C-alpha positions in Angstrom: -0.2 -0.1 0.1 3.1 2.6 1.0 4.7 1.6 -2.3 1.4 2.4 -4.3 0.7 6.0 -2.7 4.8 6.6 -3.5 4.4 5.7 -7.1 1.0 8.2 -7.0 2.6 10.6 -5.7 5.5 10.4 -8.1 3.1 10.6 -11.3 1.2 13.6 -10.2 5.0 15.2 -9.8 6.4 14.2 -13.0 2.9 14.9 -14.8 2.8 18.5 -16.7 1.4 20.9 -14.8 -1.1 21.8 -16.5 -2.1 18.2 -17.1 -2.8 17.8 -13.4 -4.7 20.8 -13.0 -6.6 19.7 -16.3 -8.4 16.9 -15.8 -11.4 18.1 -14.5 -12.7 19.3 -17.0 -13.1 15.5 -18.1 -12.3 14.1 -21.5 -16.4 14.0 -22.5 -18.8 16.0 -24.9 -21.1 17.7 -22.2 -24.0 18.6 -24.7 -27.6 20.4 -23.4 -30.8 19.4 -24.9 -32.4 22.3 -26.5 -29.0 23.3 -27.5 -27.9 23.8 -31.1 -23.6 23.0 -32.1 -22.0 23.1 -35.6 -19.0 21.7 -37.5 -18.2 23.5 -40.9 -15.1 21.3 -42.4 -13.0 23.4 -45.6 -11.9 20.4 -47.3 -8.9 20.5 -50.3 -7.7 17.8 -51.7 -5.4 16.9 -54.6 -5.1 13.5 -56.1 -1.8 12.6 -58.9 -2.1 8.9 -60.6 0.8 7.6 -62.6 -1.5 6.5 -65.5 -0.6 7.0 -68.7 -2.8 10.0 -68.7 -0.5 11.4 -65.5 -4.5 12.2 -64.0 -4.0 15.5 -61.7 -7.2 16.1 -59.9 -8.4 18.6 -58.0 -11.5 18.7 -54.9 -13.1 20.7 -52.3 -16.0 20.2 -50.4 -17.2 23.2 -47.7 -19.6 21.5 -45.4 -21.6 22.8 -42.3 -23.3 20.3 -40.1 -25.9 21.7 -37.6 -26.1 18.9 -34.5 -29.5 19.3 -32.6 -29.5 18.1 -29.5 -32.8 16.1 -28.6 -32.5 14.3 -25.5 -29.8 12.1 -23.4 -30.7 9.0 -21.9 -29.4 7.7 -18.8 -26.6 6.1 -20.2 -25.2 9.5 -21.5 -26.2 8.5 -24.8 -26.7 11.9 -26.5 -29.7 12.0 -29.5 -29.6 14.5 -32.3 -31.1 16.0 -35.4 -28.8 16.5 -37.8 -29.2 19.4 -40.7 -26.8 19.6 -43.6 -25.8 23.5 -44.3 -23.9 26.0 -46.5 -22.6 23.1 -48.6 -20.6 23.6 -51.8 -18.6 20.9 -53.7 -16.2 21.6 -56.7 -13.9 19.1 -58.7 -11.7 19.9 -61.4 -10.5 16.7 -63.6 -8.9 18.4 -67.0 -7.7 14.9 -68.4 -11.2 13.4 -67.8 -13.0 16.2 -68.7 -14.5 17.1 -65.7 -15.1 20.7 -64.1 -18.1 20.8 -61.7 -18.9 23.3 -59.4 -22.4 23.1 -57.3 -21.5 27.3 -56.6 -21.6 28.1 -60.7 -25.2 27.3 -61.2 -24.2 26.1 -64.3 -25.5 22.8 -63.5 -28.6 22.6 -62.7 -29.1 19.3 -61.7 -26.1 19.2 -59.0 -27.7 23.2 -57.7 -30.8 20.9 -57.2 -30.0 18.0 -55.2 -27.5 20.0 -53.0 -30.6 22.7 -52.3 -32.3 19.3 -51.3 -29.3 17.5 -49.2 -29.8 21.4 -47.4 -33.5 21.1 -46.6 -33.9 17.7 -45.3 -32.7 16.8 -41.7 -31.8 13.1 -40.1 -30.7 11.6 -36.9 -28.3 10.2 -35.2 -27.0 8.6 -31.5 -23.6 8.8 -30.2 -21.5 8.4 -26.6 -20.8 10.7 -25.0 -16.9 10.1 -26.0 -18.3 10.5 -29.6 -18.6 7.5 -30.6 -21.3 7.6 -33.5 -23.9 4.1 -32.8 -26.8 4.5 -35.0 -27.7 6.7 -38.3 -31.1 7.1 -39.2 -32.6 8.9 -42.5 -29.6 9.9 -44.5 -30.0 7.2 -46.5 -33.7 7.8 -47.0 -32.6 11.1 -48.2 -30.0 10.0 -50.8 -33.0 8.0 -52.0 -35.3 10.9 -52.7 -32.5 12.0 -54.9 -32.4 9.2 -57.2 -35.8 9.2 -57.7 -35.7 12.5 -59.1 -37.1 12.7 -62.7 -34.3 13.1 -65.4 -33.8 13.1 -68.6 -30.4 12.6 -68.6 -29.6 9.4 -66.5 -25.8 9.2 -66.7 -25.2 13.0 -65.5 -27.9 12.0 -62.7 -25.1 8.3 -61.7 -22.1 10.7 -62.0 -23.7 13.5 -59.7 -25.4 11.5 -57.5 -22.1 9.4 -57.1 -20.1 12.8 -56.4 -22.3 13.9 -53.4 -22.8 10.3 -51.9 -19.0 10.5 -51.5 -18.8 13.9 -49.9 -22.4 14.0 -48.0 -23.6 10.2 -48.2 -23.9 7.7 -45.2 -20.7 6.7 -45.3 -18.7 10.3 -45.8 -21.1 11.3 -42.4 -19.8 8.4 -40.6 -16.3 8.9 -41.2 -16.6 12.8 -40.6 -17.9 11.7 -36.9 -15.5 9.1 -36.7 -12.8 11.5 -37.7 -13.9 14.9 -35.8 -16.2 13.6 -32.5 -15.1 10.5 -31.6 -11.9 11.9 -29.8 -12.7 10.9 -26.2 -11.1 8.0 -24.5 -13.3 5.1 -23.1 -11.7 6.3 -19.9 -10.6 9.5 -18.1 -8.9 10.4 -17.1 -6.1 9.7 -19.7 -3.2 11.5 -21.0 -2.7 9.1 -24.1 -4.9 7.0 -25.9 -5.9 5.0 -29.0 -9.3 4.4 -30.8 -9.9 2.1 -33.6 -11.9 3.9 -36.2 -13.5 2.7 -39.9 -12.9 5.6 -42.3 -14.6 5.4 -46.4 -12.0 6.2 -48.9 -13.9 6.8 -52.0 -16.5 4.8 -50.8 -13.8 1.7 -49.5 -14.0 1.0 -45.7 -10.5 0.7 -44.5 -9.3 0.8 -41.0 -7.8 3.9 -38.9 -6.3 3.5 -35.8 -5.6 6.9 -33.9 -3.5 7.9 -31.6 -3.9 10.8 -29.2 -2.1 12.5 -26.8 -3.9 15.4 -24.4 -1.1 17.8 -24.6 -3.2 20.6 -22.4 -6.3 20.8 -20.0 -6.9 24.1 -18.4 -10.5 26.3 -17.7 -10.3 27.7 -21.0 -8.9 25.2 -23.4 -8.1 21.5 -24.1 -5.8 20.7 -26.6 -5.6 17.2 -28.1 -3.2 16.2 -30.7 -3.1 13.0 -32.7 -1.7 10.7 -35.7 -3.8 8.0 -37.5 -2.1 5.3 -39.7 -4.4 4.1 -42.4 -4.0 0.9 -43.7 -6.8 -1.8 -45.8 -7.0 -5.0 -44.1 -7.8 -6.4 -47.6 -6.9 -6.1 -51.2 -10.3 -4.4 -53.2 -11.1 -6.3 -56.3 -13.0 -4.0 -59.3 -13.8 -3.4 -62.6 -12.9 0.1 -63.7 -12.1 2.1 -67.0 -8.8 0.1 -67.0 -10.5 -3.4 -66.7 -10.1 -5.8 -63.5 -8.1 -4.5 -61.1 -7.3 -5.1 -57.3 -6.3 -1.9 -55.3 -4.5 -1.5 -51.6 -4.8 1.1 -49.6 -2.1 2.6 -46.6 -1.7 6.7 -45.5 -1.5 8.2 -42.4 -3.2 11.4 -40.8 -2.4 14.3 -38.3 -4.6 16.2 -36.0 -4.4 19.0 -34.0 -7.7 19.5 -31.8 -8.7 22.4 -29.4 -12.0 21.7 -27.9 -14.1 23.4 -25.6 -13.4 22.3 -21.9 -17.1 23.1 -20.5 -18.7 21.5 -24.0 -16.6 19.3 -24.8 -17.2 20.0 -28.3 -14.9 21.1 -31.1 -13.6 24.7 -31.3 -11.2 24.0 -34.5 -9.0 21.3 -35.9 -6.5 21.5 -38.5 -5.8 18.0 -40.0 -4.1 16.8 -42.9 -4.5 13.1 -44.7 -1.9 11.5 -47.0 -3.0 8.1 -49.2 -1.4 6.4 -51.5 -3.0 3.8 -53.6 -1.9 1.4 -55.9 -3.6 -0.2 -58.3 -2.8 -3.7 -60.0 -4.0 -4.8 -63.6 -5.1 -7.9 -63.5 -7.2 -8.1 -66.9 -7.3 -4.9 -69.4 -7.7 -4.6 -72.9 -5.9 -1.4 -72.8 -3.4 -2.7 -70.5 -0.3 -5.2 -69.5 -1.4 -7.6 -66.2 0.8 -7.2 -63.3 1.1 -3.3 -64.2 0.8 -1.3 -60.7 -0.1 1.9 -61.4 0.4 4.4 -57.8 -1.9 7.1 -57.0 -1.5 10.2 -54.4 -4.2 11.9 -52.5 -3.2 14.5 -49.7 -6.1 16.1 -48.0 -6.0 19.1 -45.8 -8.8 19.7 -43.7 -9.7 22.6 -41.5 -12.4 22.3 -39.1 -14.3 24.9 -36.8 -16.9 24.4 -34.2 -19.1 25.8 -31.4 -22.1 26.3 -30.4 -25.3 27.8 -32.0 -26.1 31.5 -30.0 -30.1 31.8 -29.9 -31.5 34.3 -31.7 -32.7 36.9 -29.2 -36.7 37.9 -28.9 -37.5 41.2 -29.6 -41.0 41.0 -29.1 -41.6 43.7 -27.1 -45.5 42.9 -25.3 
């Protein structure tokens, strides 16, 4: 018993002062029913493929998500209504003849679908540490987009696929897993690991995120981290190049600034680097066994907070 007390005392003495003091806020979400919180994600992505055409793809995505807390149960699980707002998607791939932007107004179908997404809502349940337990209604919202009467079904499929990759159920799960599921199973802790699923171009890959609590005070909680992304299996599919298989690997860095009162994200800067190796299995154009690497770099800047309720100016 004496040795255990000595060990605990040494741990307190050796720990950084701001961490010892900062255990008070806790590493959990402390959201309130009736309040609405938001995340704004600014994503800039560039992809380079070492194929014959040396394809270059630039992608930009602006997303605002509003989370309204409906209730919190006895297990502290958080039930929320979710809405997309102020969406913007842009993609440029000259070699592929792709130049689309929801902000330009040139693509009426894309603008119409984005407007429908912004008018809809869906629901989710998450734990106090940010793990997404349930997602309901987002698939139904995309089913409405797919049911729109259109003259060009090919354009509809391309547009719908682009929106699903940016805002669909898998994309939303990735958003939650990366920017909400931040906290450890138990606290206080100074470092911990979360195993998450990340969807890369509709492919589910495993990511191991290791986090470090670098600052904790009454004003700010800072968590930094590194994620390692590695597909557990090879992916087989048929593309424009023919039958191929691909492997995925990569990494991601995080710098989270969290509100110590609510636990909600205030700001996060994150950078992701991914390498995909595609092997030709059968093709009319390329020799079997040819390996084509592609490299994708993505920069995320995420800001968040609590929406202020409008002031009632009605004077009676």
